[in-house]
C-alpha positions as CSV (number, residue, x, y, z in Angstrom):
1,M,11.0,-51.0,32.3
2,T,12.1,-51.3,28.7
3,M,14.2,-48.9,26.8
4,D,11.2,-47.8,24.7
5,S,9.1,-47.1,27.8
6,H,11.9,-45.1,29.4
7,A,12.3,-43.0,26.3
8,T,8.6,-42.4,26.1
9,D,8.6,-41.3,29.8
10,V,11.5,-38.9,29.1
11,K,9.7,-37.4,26.1
12,Q,6.5,-36.9,28.0
13,K,8.4,-35.2,30.9
14,R,10.2,-32.9,28.5
15,S,6.9,-32.1,26.8
16,Y,5.3,-31.4,30.1
17,D,8.2,-29.2,31.2
18,A,8.1,-27.3,27.9
19,S,4.4,-26.7,28.4
20,R,4.9,-25.4,31.9
21,R,7.7,-23.1,30.7
22,R,5.4,-21.7,28.0
23,A,2.6,-21.2,30.4
24,Q,4.9,-19.4,32.8
25,A,6.3,-17.2,30.1
26,H,2.7,-16.4,29.0
27,R,1.8,-15.4,32.6
28,N,5.0,-13.3,32.9
29,H,4.2,-11.6,29.6
30,A,0.7,-10.7,30.7
31,R,1.8,-9.5,34.1
32,I,4.4,-7.2,32.6
33,V,2.0,-5.7,30.1
34,Q,-0.6,-5.1,32.8
35,S,2.0,-3.6,35.1
36,A,3.2,-1.3,32.3
37,E,-0.3,-0.2,31.5
38,R,-1.0,0.7,35.1
39,L,2.2,2.7,35.5
40,F,1.8,4.5,32.2
41,A,-1.7,5.5,33.1
42,R,-0.6,6.6,36.6
43,D,2.7,8.3,35.9
44,G,2.7,9.0,32.1
45,Y,5.0,7.6,29.4
46,A,8.1,9.7,30.0
47,A,8.1,9.4,33.8
48,T,7.6,5.6,33.9
49,T,10.9,3.7,33.9
50,V,11.5,0.1,32.8
51,A,12.9,-0.5,36.3
52,A,9.6,0.6,37.8
53,I,7.7,-1.7,35.5
54,A,10.0,-4.6,36.3
55,A,9.6,-4.0,40.1
56,E,5.8,-3.9,39.7
57,A,5.7,-7.1,37.6
58,E,8.3,-8.8,39.8
59,V,10.6,-9.6,37.0
60,S,14.1,-8.5,36.1
61,V,14.8,-5.5,33.9
62,D,16.7,-7.8,31.5
63,T,13.5,-9.9,31.1
64,I,11.6,-6.8,29.9
65,Y,14.3,-5.7,27.5
66,K,14.6,-9.2,26.1
67,S,10.9,-9.7,25.7
68,F,9.8,-6.2,24.6
69,G,12.9,-4.2,23.8
70,G,11.9,-1.3,26.1
71,K,9.1,1.0,26.7
72,A,8.1,1.4,23.1
73,G,7.7,-2.4,22.8
74,L,5.6,-2.4,25.9
75,V,3.3,0.2,24.4
76,R,3.0,-1.9,21.2
77,A,2.1,-4.9,23.3
78,I,-0.6,-2.9,25.2
79,R,-2.1,-1.6,22.0
80,T,-2.1,-5.1,20.4
81,R,-3.9,-6.5,23.4
82,A,-6.4,-3.6,23.4
83,L,-7.1,-3.9,19.7
84,E,-8.2,-7.5,20.2
85,G,-11.3,-6.2,21.9
86,E,-13.4,-8.6,24.0
87,G,-14.1,-12.2,23.6
88,P,-12.2,-15.1,22.0
89,V,-12.1,-13.7,18.5
90,S,-10.1,-10.5,17.9
91,A,-11.9,-7.4,16.7
92,E,-9.8,-7.2,13.6
93,R,-10.6,-10.8,12.6
94,R,-14.3,-10.1,13.2
95,S,-14.0,-7.0,11.0
96,D,-12.4,-9.1,8.3
97,E,-15.0,-11.8,8.5
98,L,-17.7,-9.2,8.3
99,H,-16.8,-8.5,4.6
100,Q,-17.2,-12.1,3.7
101,R,-20.8,-12.4,4.9
102,E,-22.2,-8.9,4.6
103,S,-23.0,-7.1,1.3
104,D,-24.8,-4.0,2.7
105,P,-22.2,-1.2,3.1
106,R,-24.3,0.5,5.8
107,A,-24.4,-2.7,7.8
108,I,-20.6,-3.0,7.5
109,I,-20.0,0.5,8.7
110,Q,-22.5,0.2,11.5
111,A,-20.6,-2.9,12.6
112,W,-17.4,-1.0,12.5
113,G,-19.0,1.6,14.8
114,A,-19.9,-1.1,17.2
115,L,-16.4,-2.5,17.1
116,S,-15.0,1.0,17.7
117,A,-17.2,1.4,20.8
118,E,-15.8,-1.9,22.1
119,V,-12.1,-1.2,21.3
120,A,-11.7,2.5,21.7
121,P,-12.1,2.6,25.5
122,R,-9.2,0.0,25.7
123,V,-6.8,1.4,23.1
124,S,-7.4,5.2,23.1
125,P,-6.0,5.9,26.6
126,I,-2.6,4.4,25.7
127,L,-2.5,6.2,22.4
128,L,-3.3,9.5,24.1
129,L,-0.5,8.9,26.5
130,V,1.9,8.4,23.6
131,R,0.6,11.6,22.0
132,D,1.2,13.6,25.1
133,A,4.7,12.2,25.5
134,A,5.5,12.9,21.8
135,A,5.7,16.7,22.6
136,A,8.9,16.3,24.6
137,D,10.1,12.7,24.1
138,P,11.8,11.7,20.8
139,E,11.0,8.0,21.4
140,G,7.4,9.0,22.1
141,R,7.3,11.0,18.9
142,L,8.6,8.2,16.8
143,L,6.1,5.8,18.4
144,L,3.2,8.1,17.7
145,E,4.2,8.4,14.1
146,E,4.5,4.6,13.9
147,M,1.0,4.1,15.4
148,D,-0.6,6.8,13.3
149,A,0.9,5.1,10.2
150,D,-0.3,1.7,11.2
151,R,-3.8,2.9,11.8
152,L,-3.8,4.6,8.4
153,R,-2.7,1.3,6.8
154,R,-5.6,-0.6,8.5
155,M,-8.1,2.1,7.5
156,T,-6.8,2.1,3.9
157,R,-7.4,-1.6,3.8
158,N,-11.0,-1.1,4.9
159,A,-11.4,1.8,2.4
160,R,-10.1,-0.4,-0.4
161,R,-12.7,-3.1,0.4
162,L,-15.5,-0.5,0.2
163,R,-14.1,0.8,-3.1
164,D,-13.5,-2.7,-4.6
165,A,-17.1,-3.7,-3.8
166,G,-18.4,-0.5,-5.5
167,H,-19.8,1.0,-2.3
168,L,-18.1,4.4,-2.4
169,R,-20.0,7.4,-3.6
170,A,-19.0,8.7,-7.0
171,G,-16.0,11.0,-6.8
172,I,-14.7,9.5,-3.5
173,T,-11.1,8.4,-4.0
174,L,-9.4,5.7,-2.0
175,A,-7.1,8.2,-0.3
176,Y,-10.0,10.4,0.7
177,A,-12.0,7.4,2.1
178,A,-8.9,6.2,4.0
179,D,-8.5,9.7,5.5
180,I,-12.1,9.7,6.6
181,L,-11.9,6.3,8.3
182,W,-8.5,7.3,9.8
183,S,-10.0,10.5,11.3
184,F,-13.1,8.9,12.7
185,S,-11.0,6.1,14.3
186,S,-8.6,8.6,16.0
187,P,-8.1,8.6,19.8
188,E,-8.5,12.4,19.7
189,L,-12.2,12.1,18.6
190,Y,-12.8,9.6,21.4
191,E,-11.1,12.0,23.8
192,L,-13.4,14.9,22.7
193,L,-16.7,13.0,22.8
194,V,-16.3,10.4,25.5
195,L,-13.7,11.6,27.9
196,R,-14.5,15.4,27.7
197,R,-18.2,15.5,26.7
198,G,-19.2,12.4,28.6
199,W,-20.7,10.4,25.8
200,T,-21.1,6.7,26.3
201,P,-18.9,4.4,24.1
202,A,-22.1,3.1,22.5
203,R,-23.3,6.6,21.5
204,Y,-19.8,7.4,20.2
205,G,-19.9,4.2,18.1
206,R,-23.2,5.1,16.6
207,F,-22.1,8.6,15.8
208,I,-19.0,7.7,14.0
209,A,-20.9,5.0,12.0
210,D,-23.5,7.5,10.9
211,A,-20.8,10.1,10.1
212,M,-18.8,7.6,7.9
213,I,-21.9,6.5,6.1
214,Q,-22.8,10.1,5.3
215,A,-19.3,10.9,4.2
216,L,-18.6,7.9,2.0
217,L,-21.7,6.2,0.7
């Protein structure tokens, strides 16, 4: 074997080992997030400990703190995964692409309703857990404020697109439109209509689309 071929073999082995480590890290990350979601749903945010999540996921407590920073980071990871929706393309990216190909504001908002019907069953339960924890847990309260602010930021971006395209009804300000979108994307509305009144997610999605069209266009 020449020196060059030996060096090539070493590089290939290192690349293979690095790929295996990345794949293992990805599996660990997914297992931790899934374990945290199960325990949060079963026991609540405040009662669930990092140690319990580590035991469920079969990893060390240090691994969770290094990867997520604690329970708040785990909730962020759960929400991020939930907001991606179903399929290979994230819901947020699909929403962004919608504006590039669609000029009818009613069609845009109806598509938002369909995306909400897809995403809300995944993300609302964890947001409602954080809301309930916020009443007594300072970390939960800060996390709730952070997530509310992030949702308002995303809804303001959507409202700005409607405004900049000239779709908003006369007299509708950017702040008002953002508040409308923020309200209709709230986990509390999903809780009322789907969890408490038994609506299907599809019916919920159609309702919020119709309501946003009436309120804004």
